[in-house]
N, C-alpha and C positions, 0 to 999 in steps of 0.2 A: 665313334659317334659322340658329338659334343652335346652335353646336357642343354636342353632347351631352356633359355633364360639365364644361362651360366654367366654371360657377359655382364649382366646387371647384378649378379649375386655377390661378387667379391666385394668385401668391405661391409656387407650387412652383417649384423650381429646374429641373426637367426634366419634359417632357410627352411622352407617346406620342400621336401623332395619326394616326387612321385616316380617310382620305378615300375615300368610296364614290361610284360613278357612272361617267360617261364621262370618265375622268381619265388614261387612257393614250394616248399618241400625240398629245397636245395641248400638250406643253411644260410639263406640270404639275411635274415634278421640277426642271427649270431655274427655273421660276417660284418654287418654294419655296426653291431655292438663293438666288435673288436677294433674297427677303424676309429670309432668315436673315442675309445680308450687310448689308442695310439696318438691321436691328435688332440687329446685333452678337451673333448667336446661334450656338451650335455645335450639332453633331449630325449627322444623316444623313437621307436619303430614298431610297426604293427602290420599284419596282413589285413587286407580288406578286399572288396569285390573287384577292385581295379588292379590289384597287384600288391606292392609294398609301399607304405606311406611312412615317411619319417620327418621329424623336425630336428635340426641340429643347431647348436649355438656355441660360439667360441671364436677364437682368433684364427685358427688354421683351416678355414672352410675350403680354401682352394686345394689344399693337399688332400682333404677328404674326398672332394669331387673327382679329382684325378684318379685316386686309388680305387674309387667305386667302380670305375669302368675297367681299369687295368688289371685288377686283382680279383675280379668276381669269382664266385665258386664255380668249380669245373662243370657242374650240371646246369648252371644258370644260363638262360638266354635272354638278353636284354633287348627289347624292342625300342625303348625310349626312356629318357630320364628328363623329367620336367622339374625345373627349379624356380621357386617363387619366394621373394623376400617376405617375411612376416615380422610382426612386432616381437621384440625380445620379451622373454618371460623370466629371465634371471633364474632359470632352473638349475638345480644341482644334480649331477649324475646323469646316467643314460639308462633307459629302461626299455625292455621288450614288453609291450602291452598285449593284452588279449585281443584277438582278432575281432573285427566288426564286419558285418555283411548285410546291410539292410536293403541295398538296391540290386540292380541287375549286375551280374558278374561280368567283368571284362578281363579278368585274369585267366590263366589256364593251368591245368594240371600238367606235370611233366611225366615222361615215361618211366617205367621201372628201370633200374640200373643194377648191373652186376656188382658183386662184392668188391669193394675197393681194397687196395693193397694194405692199408692200415688195419682194416678189419680182418683181413686174411692173416696178417701177422699175429693179431690177438687170438684168432681162432686156434692157432697152433702154439701159443705161448703158455706154458704151464703156470706161469705166474699171473696170468690175466684171469679176471673173473668171467671172461667170455670164452675160456679155453674149451674147445670142442663143442661149443654151443651152436646148433644148426640154424639159429635165427639172429646171429650177430649182424648189426647194421649201424649206420650212423647217418649224418646229414648228407653224405656224399654217395650213398649206395642203398640198395634195398628196394622193396616194392613201393610204388607210389600209385600209379593209375589203377592197378588191379585190386587195391584195398581201399579205395576212396569212393564214397557214395555222394559227396557233395563238397563244394568249395565254400569258404576258404579251406586250405589244406591244414587242418589241425587234428590232433589225435581224436577228439570226440567225433570227427566226421569220417573216421576210418574204421576198419575192422580191428584196430588195436584198442578201440574204446573199452572193450571188455577186459583189458588187462591192466590192473592197477599197478602203478610203479612201486617197487620195493624202495627201501631207504637209499640204497646205493644208486639206483637208477634215477630216483628223484633228485639226488644230490648232483649227479652228472647233468641232468636236464636243466638245472638252474645255475650251473657253474660256467661262467664265460670262458674259462681256461680249458674246458672239456670239448672234445670233438663232437660230443653228443649234446651240446648246449642247444636246447630246443629241437632236438631230433625227435620227430613225432613217432618214429617206429622203434624207439629205444626199448630194449627188453633184455633180460638175462635169464639164466636157468632158474632163478628164484621166482621171478614174476612174469615171465614171458611164455609164449607158445611152446608146445612140446610135441615131439613126434610120437606116433603110436607104437613104433618099434625102434629098437636100438640100431645104430649104424652097423654094429657087428653082426646082428641078425640079417640085415639086408645084404651085406657083403658076402656072408656065408652062403646065402641062397643064390646069389649071382654066380659064385664060384661053382656051385653044384648044377648049373645050367637051368636055373629057374627063371621065370618071368616075373618081374616086379612092377606093380603099379605104384608110382610115387607121386604124392601131391607136392607140387612145386609152387611157382610164383603165379602163373596165369592159368594153371590147370594141372591135370595129372599127366605124367609121362608113363609110357610102358618101356621098361628097361630089360635088357638081357645082354649077355656077353656077345659082342659083335664078331668075335673070332670062332664062336661055337655054332657050327652049321646046324646041328640038331636043335639048339635053342632058337635060332633065328627062323628056321623052318617051322617050328612049333608055333612061334608067334604069328607067322603068316597064316597058318591054318586056323588058329583060334580067332584072329582078328579079321578073317575073311578078306585078306589082302594078298592075292597071289603073286603080284609082281611089282607094284608101285614101290619105288625105292624108299628105304628107311634112312633117317639121319643117324649120325654117329657122334657121340660125345667123347672127348678125350680130356685128360687131366690138365694139360697146359699147352702152351705154344710149342714147347720142345717135343711134345708127343705127336703133334700134327703130322710132321714129315714122315712118320712111320707108315701112314696110310694115305696121304695125299701130298702131291707136289704143289707148292705154293709160290706165288709171286709176291713181291713186296706189297702190292695193293691188296691182295687177298689176306696176307698176314695182318695188315692194318684193319681190315674188315672184321676178322676173327676177334681182334682185341678190343673192339668197340664196347662201350658200357652196355649196349643193347644186347650183346651176345647173340647175333643172328647165326642161323645155319648158313654156311658159305659153301657153294659148289666148287669142288676142287678136282683136278685131274687125279684119278684114283691110282693108288699103288697096291701092291700085294699086302696081305696080312688080315684081310677081312673075310668073313664067310661069304661064299658065292651068292647066297640068297639076300645079302644086304642091298645090292643094287644090280639085279640081274639084267644082262644085256646092255648095260651102260658103261661109259668110260669115265663118268664123274660120280663123286660121292659127296653128300652133304655132311659137313663137319661143323661142330660147334664146341665152344669151350664152356666150362661150368659157369652158370649164372647165379647160383645161390650157394650159401655156405654148406648146405647138406650135400651138394654134389662134390665139393672139395673134400669133405669128410669121407665120403664114400670111396673116392679114388685113393685117398690116404689109407683107408682100411684094406682095400683090394690089393694095394701094393705090399701089404704086410708090414707096414712101418709101425714101430712102437709109438705110443701116445705122445711121448716127449721128444720125438724126432720127426722131422718132415723135410722133404726135398722138393720145394715148391717149383723149382725151375729146371729140374732134371726130367728127362723122358720117363714116362711111366708105361708099364707093359699093357695095361688094360685099355680097351676101347669098348664103349657100351652103345648098343642100339638105344636111341632115345627118341621115340616116336610119340606123336600125340595120342592120348588115350581116348579113343572114340570108336564107335562101331557103326558100320553100315550107313555112312553118310550123316550120322548124328553129329551134333556139335561136340566140342571138347568137354570132357567131364571135369567139373570143378568142385562139386560137393561130395561129402562123405557118403551121402545117401545115393547119389548117382553112381558113385564108384561101387558100392555094394551091389547095386542093381545091374549095372552094365558090365563091370569088369571082373566079376567073380568067375565067369567062364573063360576068361583070358589069362588073368594073372594068378600065379601061385601064391603071391603075398601082396596084400593091399596095404600100403603105408600111408597114413593120413597125418594130419596135424590139426590143432584146434584154432588156427587163425583163418577165418573165413576168406575166401576169394570172392570179391564183389564184382569184378569185371573179367569175363572170360577172354583170354588172349593166347592164341597159338604162338609158337615160335615164328619169328620172321625168317624168311629165306632170301638169300641174296647171291649174286654172282658178279664177277667183274667182266663186263662186256664193253668192248671197244675202249679199254683203258680206264673205265670208271665204274663205280658201283651201280648195280641195277637190282631192283626188287623182283623176286618171283612171288613172294607173299609179304605184305607189310602188316605187321601186327605188334607183338610184344617188343618193348624196347624202343619203338618209334612212335607208336600211337600213345597219346593223342597230340603229338607235336604237329602244329599246323603247317600248311604249305602257303608260302607268301605268293599272292596273286599279283602283287605289284601296284594295285590301285584299289581304292575303296569301291564298294558296290553294295547292292541290296542283299538281304538275307534270303537264301534259298535252301531247300532240302532236295538232294538228289539221291535216288534210291537204287542205283545200279541196275543189274540185270538179273539173271537167274543162277548162273554158275559163278563161283568165287565172289559171291555178293559182298559188297561193302556199301556204306552210306556216306554221304558228304553233306556237311552243314557249313555254310559260309557266314562269316561275321566280319564286317568291315573289309579289310584286304586279306583276310585269312580264310583258308579252306581247311576244315577239319575232316579228314577222311577216317572212317571208323577202322577198327581192327577187322581182320579177315573174319567174315561170318561163315561162308561156305556156300554150298549148293542148296537152294531153297526147295528141296525135294521131300523134306520130312516136316512133320508138325512141330517137333522140338526145335529144329533149326529156324523155322519160321517164327516161333515165339522168341527165340534169341534175337532174331533180326528186328522184330517189332519192338522188343525191349531196348535194343541198342539205339533205335531211332528216338524213343522217348527219353532215354538217359542222356543222349547227346544234346537234345534240345533243352533239357532241364539244366544240365551242367553248364551249358554255354549261355543260358538265359536268352534264347533266340526264338522269335516267332517268325517263321518263314513267310515270304510273300507268295511263293510259288513252289510247287513240287515238280521236279523233272524226273522222267522215267524213260524206259526204252520204248521203241516203236512197236515191239511185239505185244499183241493184245492179250496173250494168254500167260505171260510171265506173272508169277505171284508178286513180284516187285511192282509191276504195272497195276495190279489190282490193289495192292497196298496204297500206292499213290492216289488212286481214285477214291479210296475209302477215307482219306484224310479230310475230305471236304474242302480242301484248298484248290485254287486253280492249278491245273496240270498241264505241263508242256511235255510232249513226247519228242524224243530226240533219237534220230537214227543211230544205230549201234556203232557203225564205223566212223561216222562223223564225230561221235563222242570220244572214241579212241584217240583220234587226232587232236580234238579240242583239249584233251587232258595234257598232251605233250606241249601244245602251244601255250596253255595256261601256265604250266610250271616254269617254262622258259621265257615267259613274258613276251611272247611274239605277238605283236599287234599288226593289224592290217591283214592283207591277203597272203596266204601261204599255200604251197602245194604239199599234199600229203598222200602217203600210200598206207593203207590199212591191210595188213596181211594177217588173216584170222581164220579160225575154224568155222564159225557160224555167226550170222547176224541177220535179223529180219530186214530185208530191203523194202523200200517204199512201194515196190511193185508186188510185194508179198512173197518173193522168192528168197532163197538163201544166198546171201552175199558173203564175201570174205576175201576177195582180192580186188581192192577198189582204189582207183586213182581219183582223188578228190581235191578240189580247190575250196579252202575254208577261209571264212572271214567273219569273226564274231559268232553271231547266231546263225549266219547264213552259210550254206555250202552247196556245191553242185558236183555231181558225179560226172567226171569227164573221161573215164576209161575203166576197164575191168579186165580180169582174166577171162579167157574163152570159157563159157560154161561147159561143165560136164554133167551128165546125168548123175543123180544121187539115188541109186536104187534102194528102195526100202526107207527112204527119208532119213530120219535120225539114226536108224539102225545101221546105215552105212558108216557112220562115225565110229561105231563100236566094232564093225566087221570090215576091215580094209579090203578084203578080197572082193567085196561088192564094188568098191571104187576101181579095183583092178579090172573087173568085168566091164565097167563103164568106160575105162580107158581103151580096152580092146575094141569095143563097139565104136567108139569115137574114131579109131584108126581103121575101121572097116575090117577088123579081124575078130569079130565076135565069135566066129566059128571055132576059134582056138580056146575059148573059155573053159570048156569041160576038160580039155587036155592040160591046160596050165593050172587049173585049180581042182585036181581030181578028188581032193578030200572034201570038197563042197558039192554035194550032189545037185544042188540047185543052180550051179554056175551056168551050165548049158542052157537051161530053160530061161534063166534070167537074161542071158545075152539075147535070146530070141525075142523076148518081150521088149528089150531096149531097141533092137533093130526095127521092131514093129512100131516104135514110138510110144510105148507104154511102160508104166512102172518105173519112172525115173524123173522126179522133179529136178529142174536144173539148179546148179550151184556154181558160183564163181569163186568158191572158197580155196584159199591157198592151203589150208589144213587138209582138205579132201584131196588136193593134188599131191601132197606128201603121202597120204594114205595110198593113193593109186600107185605111186612110185615104189613104196615099200612092198605092196602086194606083187607088182610085176617083177621085182627083184627077189621075191621070196623071203624078204626080211621079216615080214610080219603079216598075218592074215586075220587075227582076231585080237582085240585089245581088252585088257582087264582094267585099264585106267586111261583117262583122257590124255591124248598125245603120245601114247606109248610107241606107236609105229614110227612117228616122226622122231622121237628121241632116240630110238634104237638105230634109225637110219643116220642121224647126225653122229652118233657114237662111232660109226664106221669110218668117218671122214678123217683123213690126215691132211691132204693137200687138195683143195677143190680143183677140178679140171673143167674146162669150158668146151662145149660142142658149139662152134660158131653158127652152124646151121640148125641149131636145136630149138629155135623159136622164130616166130613171125609176129610183126605188129601191123595190124590192118585197121584203120579207122579207130585208133586208140584202144583196140582190143589186143591183148597179149596172149598169143597162142603157143603153148608148149607141146603140142602134139608131136612135132619132130623129135623132141627129147624123149617123150614117152616111147616112141617107136624105137629109138636107139637103145633103150633099156631092155628091149626084147631080143637084142643080138645074141646069138648062140655063144655060149662060153663066157659071157660077161660075168666077171666075179662080182660079188655083192659090194665089196669095198670100192671097186672100180666104178660100179654103177652109182653108188652113193656119192662119190666124189664128182662124177660127171653130172649128176642131178643138181647138187648144190652149186657147182661152179657155173653151170648154164643158167640156173635161176638168177644168180647174182648178175650175170652179164645181161640177161634179158630185162630184168627189172631196172637195171641201171640205164639202159638205153631208153626204155619206156618212160621212165621218170624224166630223163634228160630232154626228151622231146616235149613233154608237158611243160617243163621249166622254160624251155626256149620259147614256146608259144605264149606263155603268160608273162614272161620277163621276170620270173621269180628265181631267187637263188636259195632261199631257205626251204628245206625239204623236211617235213615232219614225218617220222616213221612210227607207226603204232600197230597194235594188234598182237595177239598171243604168239604168232610165229616169230616175232622179233625176240623172243626168249631163246630162240635157236642161235647160239653164239656164232656158229660158222656163217649163217645167213646174215645176221645183223652186222658183224664186223666186216664181212666181205662187201656188203652193200654200202655201208658207210664209207669204206675206203674207195670204192668205185665212184661214188658221188663226189667225194673230195677231189679225186683225180680229174674229174670233169668240171671242176671249178664251182661245185655246189656245196652248200653247208647242211649236212645232215643233223637232225635233232632227234635223239633217242629218249625214251622214257627213263627218268632217273628217280623222281620223287614218289612215284607210284608204279605198280607193275604194268608191263605192256599188255598183260592179259585183262580179263574182265574185272580183276581186282582194282584196276585203275579207272574203270568206266564211270563211276559216280563223280569223279573230279571233272571229267569232260562234260558230263551232263550239267553239272553245277555251273561250269564256266559258260556254257551256251545259254543256260537259263538266265544268268546274270546279264549277259549281253543282250538277250531278248528284252529284259526289263529296262535296261539302260538306254537302248537304242530304238526299241519298238520293232526291230526286225524279227521276222518269223522264220524259223528254219525252213529251208526250201530245198528242192532236189530236181534233178533233170537227168537226161540221158538214160533212158530205160531200155537200152539196146538189149 
């Protein structure tokens, strides 16, 4: 990126330089100070509402400008550099001035970053004043977003404001030669935050099979020995989480291979400064209860100094000895500390109230967490990173929309809720909020909306929400008093993918999802859609199945199994096939009579039906459990060529469901047949729509695209047919990415006047 105005700048004695982007909290002012010293320039630098502002004066201005872009701090993201000649002031020296912020903020906060290698070296250096200090940090690492309550990013605007610097830290803070020169989070054992319990106490408890609640960066973790089945099982009982997989933390990259097989792309993800949980092919060595029924495990590396100290202590290493790059024997379950659908615990008071019945030891510290942020979860799908949950370490980094547009607020849906605020060409998607089923989560959601609008200094012109009238997010949108645009659920899924990839004009998309309110009031979830800006039309869907019991069918897949049997004319077999469910026979009779079963086109419910017919899973304790366990059985997908029919743009998989009832069919064989036939049928269905519309760009969205076998197989099939598949990358394929799509359609509506439309209510 060439600095704007740079051509006219060379030869001028003094330049005003405006740097825009993620340039606060990353050591950018000290970096510019160092460049000025190198090139013998005078002037100043400061933070303001637009980013970083500097004036420089001297002979070597061209060298300074080149180095500014080429050598920027690792955490910095530069969106633009504007250069303007100004009159010389004959100033001596170069100064970092106090920040100013009188107007609307145009800069942005950067995400939290894991402990850098330099701080890690100091952490285990007996000669360092930061030796074994669990809050060591510098300009290139540590908390940012989760401890900041307003911009500009300066210590008084963070939760470090209550910690006065000691003489040594104060000296580092003003020393241009120090790595902590103007590091707003600087602290040491003399003047900084402190843990409530020693590392030794925590490690001893973990070795004894205890469960620990540990306050971290974005909230509390619940920790236990991941190889201790009794400890993991106890955590499940106390947390009321019978089967949903737990994430695991290991000491370093060398320790990962003990529990998970990695590719180069997965290793790169694990090592990112964001420290996401990464889904890996599981190996032996973990307790069976860590991820029951699944072939993948979520693994993360330490994100904070306290985690490194804990693994060091667990390994039994002396304080003056550390092996940072050698495999360590311990793996810890590290799961979000919350209960019963409540949001992540972040305060000491919440921990005492909510975690006392779960944890044997609650470990706190006295640095407040200001922004709640769960761990991010990622996987490598079709050769590139994809989000399962986008939160700590990535939020509040914006998504580039490729063009300027009006400011809007989008409020997501009901499950995996996020919010999105647009500003100029940027879309800011919030951290994962969760399911809006409790009062506390709803308060967190509403506070997040307020905080985002305040931090970004945005007044939205419009609020976009889901089409479902009873979602709490819809009611929140209506309560804002702003104009409201309702956007159909699956159109928003596809719009999110089109927005992040800057796809303009008309595109064909397929949304494969668990549930979404259709414009006809029924439950959709397997939709073929043509999308263009704010307008869309439904041009095909999966053959509807009955959904006996409504939403209850999503929790009890045996009900979808009964629906599949009746759709095949074999309802009389229901009682025999599901003998453990006394209602199965009666439910089949009701369905045959045309009662007790609203229709759904949902791909998620089709997965549930297949899992039930194969006996893989009949009741779910968490969303998507049946589909995930079905996917875990697959090694090589197989296709039943006669397993589907396409009639008038309706894709019918009843022949496949009938094949799953074949006597003697093994579960693995059935799972592979199901996935392979889905891929083939969807590929042909999409290909027909692409040929009719003349489109080659195919947008793929919806929660079922987190199924790696399905997503990769479908993408490969489309490419083989000369089409270009686009998968979600910047936000999750599930409802966590929905707010981005809503925001994109709302912007298009304001910019073009087009109103979301729909058709084809077959």
